[in-house]
C-alpha positions as CSV (number, residue, x, y, z in Angstrom):
1,M,0.0,0.0,0.0
2,I,1.3,3.5,-0.9
3,I,0.8,6.2,1.7
4,P,1.2,9.5,-0.3
5,K,2.0,11.7,2.8
6,N,5.1,9.5,3.4
7,L,6.5,9.9,-0.2
8,A,8.9,12.6,-1.3
9,A,8.1,11.8,-5.0
10,A,6.2,9.2,-7.0
11,G,5.4,8.9,-10.7
12,G,2.4,6.6,-10.1
13,L,0.2,9.2,-8.5
14,D,-2.3,11.3,-10.3
15,G,-1.1,14.7,-11.5
16,F,-3.0,17.8,-12.5
17,K,-6.4,17.1,-14.0
18,N,-8.2,19.2,-16.5
19,Y,-11.0,21.1,-14.9
20,L,-13.0,24.1,-16.3
21,T,-12.0,26.1,-19.4
22,S,-13.4,29.2,-21.0
23,S,-12.7,31.3,-24.1
24,F,-13.5,35.1,-24.1
25,S,-12.4,38.3,-25.7
26,V,-12.6,42.1,-25.8
27,L,-12.3,44.3,-28.9
28,V,-9.9,47.3,-28.9
29,P,-11.3,49.5,-31.7
30,T,-9.0,51.6,-34.0
31,Q,-8.2,54.9,-32.2
32,S,-5.7,57.6,-31.8
33,V,-3.6,57.6,-28.6
34,A,-1.8,60.8,-27.6
35,A,1.9,61.0,-26.9
36,G,2.7,59.2,-23.6
37,D,-0.9,58.3,-23.1
38,F,-2.5,54.8,-22.7
39,I,-5.8,53.0,-23.1
40,S,-6.9,49.9,-21.1
41,F,-9.4,47.1,-21.6
42,T,-10.6,44.2,-19.5
43,A,-11.9,40.8,-20.8
44,S,-13.9,38.8,-18.3
45,T,-15.5,35.4,-18.0
46,P,-17.2,33.6,-15.1
47,L,-14.5,31.2,-13.9
48,N,-13.5,30.7,-10.3
49,N,-10.1,29.2,-9.3
50,A,-11.1,27.8,-5.9
51,N,-9.1,24.6,-5.3
52,S,-7.4,24.8,-8.7
53,I,-4.4,26.0,-10.6
54,S,-4.9,28.4,-13.5
55,Q,-3.3,29.1,-16.9
56,V,-4.3,31.8,-19.4
57,Q,-3.4,32.1,-23.1
58,I,-3.8,35.4,-24.9
59,Q,-3.8,36.4,-28.6
60,Y,-3.7,40.0,-29.9
61,L,-5.6,39.2,-33.2
62,G,-5.1,42.0,-35.7
63,I,-1.3,42.3,-34.9
64,S,-0.4,38.7,-34.3
65,N,-1.9,35.2,-34.8
66,S,0.2,33.6,-32.1
67,Y,-1.1,32.7,-28.6
68,Y,1.1,33.6,-25.6
69,I,1.0,32.1,-22.1
70,I,0.7,34.7,-19.3
71,N,3.1,34.0,-16.5
72,G,2.4,36.9,-14.1
73,S,2.2,39.4,-16.9
74,I,3.1,39.6,-20.5
75,L,4.8,42.6,-22.0
76,T,5.3,43.1,-25.7
77,T,6.4,45.9,-28.0
78,W,4.7,46.4,-31.4
79,S,5.0,48.5,-34.5
80,S,8.8,49.1,-34.3
81,G,8.4,50.2,-30.7
82,D,5.6,52.7,-31.3
83,Y,3.4,51.1,-28.7
84,E,3.6,48.6,-25.9
85,I,1.0,46.1,-24.7
86,Q,1.0,44.7,-21.2
87,S,-1.6,42.1,-20.0
88,Y,-2.1,40.2,-16.8
89,Y,-4.9,38.1,-15.3
90,Y,-6.5,38.0,-11.9
91,F,-9.5,36.4,-10.2
92,D,-12.1,38.5,-8.3
93,G,-13.9,35.6,-6.6
94,T,-16.3,34.6,-9.4
95,N,-14.6,35.9,-12.6
96,L,-11.3,35.5,-14.4
97,N,-10.3,38.9,-15.7
98,V,-7.5,39.8,-18.2
99,F,-6.5,43.4,-17.9
100,T,-4.6,44.9,-20.8
101,V,-2.9,48.3,-21.2
102,I,-1.7,49.8,-24.5
103,V,0.8,52.6,-24.1
104,N,2.0,55.1,-26.7
105,Q,5.8,55.0,-26.7
106,T,6.4,57.9,-29.1
107,A,6.6,61.7,-28.9
108,G,3.4,62.1,-31.0
109,A,0.0,60.7,-31.5
110,I,-0.3,57.2,-33.0
111,T,-3.2,55.2,-34.3
112,I,-3.8,51.8,-32.8
113,P,-5.3,49.2,-35.2
114,D,-8.3,47.1,-34.4
115,I,-7.1,44.4,-32.0
116,T,-9.2,41.6,-30.7
117,I,-7.8,40.3,-27.4
118,N,-8.7,36.6,-27.4
119,C,-8.2,34.8,-24.1
120,R,-8.5,31.2,-23.1
121,G,-8.5,30.4,-19.4
122,F,-7.8,26.9,-18.1
123,L,-8.2,25.5,-14.6
124,F,-6.5,22.3,-13.4
125,V,-7.5,20.4,-10.3
126,A,-4.3,20.3,-8.1
127,P,-3.2,16.9,-6.7
128,F,-2.7,18.5,-3.2
């Protein structure tokens, strides 16, 4: 008989198990952002991380087709350094929220293209 509390490590025990998942998004419409200014957007979905581990993937459709995994926060620079996008996620008890800030990095106004911030949240039941 295996007693898990007496083991330092074992490969035969269950690992993380898939739990709930959700896809959600927010649209950033084309707009002008003044020098040194920023705009922010939040995408939300009803997903609670009680008793689970989370992972969020994000895509900035309109400027990239790739998905990125958010570990704490993700910081990217676009359009030859004209603007910067930073996203992070948090739970507010009943919702998973992805907060995104787009910052103008130039000395003049710039136009941000249409960007759909696609998010996929995953929860995993923890084995502890």
